[in-house]
C-alpha positions as a printed NumPy array, in Angstrom:
array([[-36.763,  46.431, 247.278],
       [-33.368,  46.218, 249.291],
       [-34.818,  44.172, 252.159],
       [-33.34 ,  40.666, 252.158],
       [-31.111,  41.189, 249.251],
       [-27.746,  39.582, 249.58 ],
       [-24.942,  41.977, 248.662],
       [-21.176,  41.584, 248.512],
       [-19.175,  44.749, 249.009],
       [-15.42 ,  44.888, 248.265],
       [-13.155,  47.442, 249.787],
       [-15.627,  47.267, 252.777],
       [-13.202,  48.069, 255.552],
       [-13.557,  51.908, 255.284],
       [-14.8  ,  54.703, 253.22 ],
       [-17.502,  54.198, 250.529],
       [-17.581,  50.541, 251.203],
       [-18.11 ,  50.734, 254.853],
       [-20.778,  53.436, 254.528],
       [-22.658,  51.466, 251.935],
       [-22.526,  48.337, 253.986],
       [-24.007,  50.147, 257.07 ],
       [-26.721,  51.937, 255.095],
       [-27.863,  48.859, 253.114],
       [-27.784,  46.667, 256.182],
       [-30.05 ,  49.293, 257.94 ],
       [-32.43 ,  48.836, 255.086],
       [-32.641,  45.023, 255.607],
       [-29.961,  43.872, 253.154],
       [-27.722,  40.924, 254.109],
       [-24.27 ,  42.113, 253.703],
       [-20.997,  40.234, 252.706],
       [-17.985,  42.295, 253.588],
       [-14.667,  41.784, 251.886],
       [-11.344,  43.573, 252.298],
       [ -7.724,  42.897, 253.348],
       [ -8.069,  44.25 , 256.897],
       [-10.024,  41.446, 258.655],
       [ -9.987,  43.333, 262.024],
       [-11.858,  46.207, 260.459],
       [-14.309,  43.933, 258.824],
       [-14.966,  42.102, 262.024],
       [-15.615,  45.452, 263.882],
       [-18.048,  46.581, 261.111],
       [-19.925,  43.244, 261.011],
       [-20.286,  43.24 , 264.818],
       [-21.673,  46.745, 264.848],
       [-24.168,  45.998, 261.891],
       [-25.412,  42.95 , 263.915],
       [-25.596,  44.993, 267.115],
       [-27.854,  47.41 , 265.279],
       [-30.142,  44.537, 264.206],
       [-28.605,  43.883, 260.78 ],
       [-27.098,  40.834, 259.206],
       [-23.424,  40.684, 257.997],
       [-20.582,  38.107, 257.42 ],
       [-17.155,  38.876, 256.304],
       [-14.001,  37.37 , 254.838],
       [-10.492,  38.567, 254.029],
       [-10.38 ,  39.445, 250.351],
       [ -7.592,  40.37 , 248.074],
       [ -9.315,  41.373, 244.915],
       [ -6.232,  40.497, 242.788],
       [ -6.79 ,  36.885, 243.74 ],
       [ -9.485,  35.105, 241.725],
       [ -9.617,  32.355, 244.405],
       [-10.566,  35.063, 247.05 ],
       [-13.234,  36.483, 244.852],
       [-14.712,  33.008, 244.165],
       [-14.546,  32.195, 247.898],
       [-16.457,  35.36 , 248.968],
       [-19.356,  34.371, 246.421],
       [-19.345,  31.03 , 248.053],
       [-19.626,  32.578, 251.454],
       [-22.519,  34.765, 250.428],
       [-24.488,  31.743, 249.061],
       [-23.58 ,  29.345, 251.999],
       [-24.454,  32.074, 254.564],
       [-27.594,  33.443, 253.026],
       [-28.658,  31.098, 250.34 ],
       [-28.468,  33.359, 247.422],
       [-26.598,  36.421, 245.971],
       [-28.37 ,  39.497, 244.445],
       [-25.66 ,  42.077, 244.038],
       [-21.939,  42.827, 244.227],
       [-20.533,  46.232, 244.73 ],
       [-16.863,  46.164, 243.258],
       [-15.535,  49.202, 245.298],
       [-11.863,  48.304, 246.14 ],
       [ -9.412,  50.777, 244.515],
       [ -6.089,  52.535, 244.787],
       [ -5.107,  56.041, 243.604],
       [ -1.259,  56.46 , 243.947],
       [ -1.159,  59.294, 241.442],
       [  2.075,  60.863, 240.242],
       [  3.594,  62.563, 237.173],
       [  4.583,  60.034, 234.55 ],
       [  8.154,  61.432, 234.602],
       [  8.523,  60.249, 238.176],
       [  8.445,  56.677, 236.778],
       [  6.671,  55.233, 239.723],
       [  6.092,  51.993, 237.75 ],
       [  5.388,  49.899, 240.847],
       [  2.35 ,  52.116, 241.538],
       [  1.269,  51.827, 237.826],
       [  1.218,  48.07 , 238.016],
       [ -0.519,  48.096, 241.44 ],
       [ -3.304,  50.276, 240.03 ],
       [ -3.781,  47.892, 237.086],
       [ -3.808,  44.834, 239.377],
       [ -6.384,  46.301, 241.788],
       [ -8.544,  48.657, 239.769],
       [ -8.803,  46.661, 236.592],
       [ -7.935,  43.074, 237.414],
       [ -9.727,  43.195, 240.664],
       [-12.979,  44.193, 238.856],
       [-12.42 ,  41.387, 236.278],
       [-11.932,  38.956, 239.044],
       [-15.009,  40.113, 240.867],
       [-17.156,  39.939, 237.765],
       [-15.827,  36.492, 236.834],
       [-16.785,  35.259, 240.284],
       [-20.432,  36.296, 240.091],
       [-21.256,  35.857, 236.394],
       [-21.912,  32.088, 236.599],
       [-24.436,  32.666, 239.445],
       [-26.134,  35.729, 237.883],
       [-26.284,  34.039, 234.551],
       [-27.849,  30.87 , 235.849],
       [-30.417,  32.737, 237.855],
       [-31.099,  35.237, 235.088],
       [-30.743,  38.178, 237.348],
       [-28.27 ,  40.144, 239.511],
       [-26.67 ,  43.587, 239.895],
       [-22.959,  44.536, 239.487],
       [-21.929,  47.968, 240.671],
       [-18.405,  49.43 , 240.39 ],
       [-16.715,  52.505, 241.767],
       [-14.902,  54.471, 238.99 ],
       [-14.077,  58.209, 239.444],
       [-14.552,  61.516, 237.646],
       [-11.041,  60.662, 236.583],
       [-12.708,  58.012, 234.393],
       [-14.587,  60.747, 232.547],
       [-11.823,  63.588, 232.411],
       [ -8.109,  63.622, 232.093],
       [ -6.036,  65.178, 234.812],
       [ -2.288,  65.779, 235.067],
       [ -0.774,  63.333, 237.555],
       [ -3.578,  60.771, 237.023],
       [ -2.639,  59.164, 233.69 ],
       [ -2.53 ,  55.594, 234.983],
       [ -5.344,  55.942, 237.683],
       [ -7.478,  57.643, 235.107],
       [ -6.739,  55.002, 232.556],
       [ -7.832,  52.19 , 234.855],
       [-11.051,  54.221, 235.543],
       [-11.726,  54.817, 231.899],
       [-11.502,  51.07 , 231.407],
       [-14.407,  50.655, 233.721],
       [-16.504,  52.972, 231.695],
       [-16.164,  50.739, 228.642],
       [-16.219,  47.4  , 230.386],
       [-19.361,  48.118, 232.617],
       [-21.178,  49.443, 229.482],
       [-20.459,  46.374, 227.449],
       [-21.464,  44.204, 230.416],
       [-24.778,  45.89 , 230.395],
       [-25.266,  45.679, 226.621],
       [-24.301,  41.975, 226.507],
       [-26.709,  41.098, 229.452],
       [-29.531,  42.783, 227.529],
       [-28.695,  40.883, 224.335],
       [-28.357,  37.554, 226.078],
       [-31.469,  38.005, 228.282],
       [-29.725,  37.466, 231.576],
       [-31.085,  40.591, 233.209],
       [-27.809,  41.498, 234.9  ],
       [-27.844,  45.186, 235.787],
       [-24.585,  47.102, 235.599],
       [-24.015,  50.444, 237.382],
       [-20.898,  52.563, 237.341],
       [-20.397,  55.361, 239.905],
       [-17.983,  58.318, 239.115],
       [-17.257,  60.102, 242.433],
       [-15.445,  63.328, 242.624],
       [-13.813,  64.533, 246.03 ],
       [-15.048,  62.123, 248.487],
       [-13.38 ,  61.93 , 251.945],
       [-12.01 ,  58.384, 252.178],
       [ -8.586,  56.651, 252.664],
       [ -7.941,  56.847, 248.983],
       [ -5.465,  59.786, 249.43 ],
       [ -3.335,  57.784, 251.679],
       [ -2.312,  55.572, 248.75 ],
       [ -0.56 ,  58.488, 247.14 ],
       [  3.228,  58.032, 247.444],
       [  4.267,  61.14 , 245.602],
       [  4.519,  63.961, 248.177],
       [  3.839,  66.816, 245.704],
       [  0.783,  65.161, 244.277],
       [ -0.389,  64.041, 247.786],
       [ -0.154,  67.526, 249.144],
       [ -2.076,  69.075, 246.128],
       [ -4.751,  66.381, 246.302],
       [ -4.931,  66.791, 250.152],
       [ -5.542,  70.447, 249.741],
       [ -8.274,  69.909, 247.119],
       [-10.086,  67.309, 249.346],
       [ -9.782,  69.506, 252.417],
       [-11.568,  72.313, 250.479],
       [-14.142,  70.306, 248.705],
       [-14.499,  66.795, 250.12 ],
       [-17.828,  65.396, 251.265],
       [-18.547,  62.36 , 253.243],
       [-18.66 ,  58.709, 251.962],
       [-22.273,  58.331, 253.016],
       [-23.241,  60.479, 250.178],
       [-22.163,  57.727, 247.736],
       [-23.69 ,  55.136, 250.021],
       [-27.075,  56.782, 249.289],
       [-26.552,  56.653, 245.513],
       [-25.593,  52.842, 245.896],
       [-28.85 ,  52.408, 247.828],
       [-30.893,  54.175, 245.195],
       [-29.385,  52.091, 242.376],
       [-30.   ,  48.79 , 244.044],
       [-33.506,  49.835, 245.054],
       [-34.744,  50.2  , 241.432],
       [-37.212,  47.633, 240.082],
       [-35.573,  44.546, 238.586],
       [-36.6  ,  45.689, 235.071],
       [-34.719,  49.049, 235.549],
       [-31.048,  49.901, 235.485],
       [-29.35 ,  53.237, 236.237],
       [-26.045,  52.552, 234.492],
       [-24.091,  55.73 , 235.41 ],
       [-24.005,  58.212, 238.301],
       [-21.583,  61.147, 238.336],
       [-21.496,  62.434, 241.916],
       [-19.457,  65.056, 243.894],
       [-19.49 ,  68.212, 245.982],
       [-21.752,  70.896, 244.708],
       [-19.074,  73.357, 245.104],
       [-16.291,  71.527, 243.438],
       [-15.662,  72.54 , 239.658],
       [-14.525,  69.084, 238.599]])
């Protein structure tokens, strides 16, 4: 059941995060929106509430442990509990390694890896104490396959594959009943392409997404399906993309 579940969503100001927030709220979930663009979060929260849903929001920089801890407190203060967190924030400034865009490399590690670690660290005490909870994370098909131009981005997403699987295993061993779900999207039309600073790679990826890309609500439906499973059941991986894309 999704109704009345309290769910944090990071990267909630657009794309997969926004689509998931709207869909889950329409099913009766209580949504806690987090992202850096507070004006976007306010708009989304107001529209969710105008449609009869419930949502609160806070400015969230996932690279800050304090921000991650604060949004967990907001969820519990606003709705009295926390059931799930969807760690969706991410960057994809792809480039060939020879371009030496090292600032981009470090930014991807900070957001795509450390951001997830911070989010998990923020919810684990609550989920462990209540012996239940659901952690979902957005990876990528680049976390399953290697692609030229995506060495660092892919590396951050391969990290998620191992980390989330070990999280699932340790929860089962320790009896904390924390479910872990990793989603590997292919070409989904979001703002992710806007983070690519290398013109050649940006043009190539733009052409690929123009040809194959599908809307973010397709991933939102997967998120809904995962969260809606009975508490004794976890679907730990989904690979999702356009039916006509040979990824």
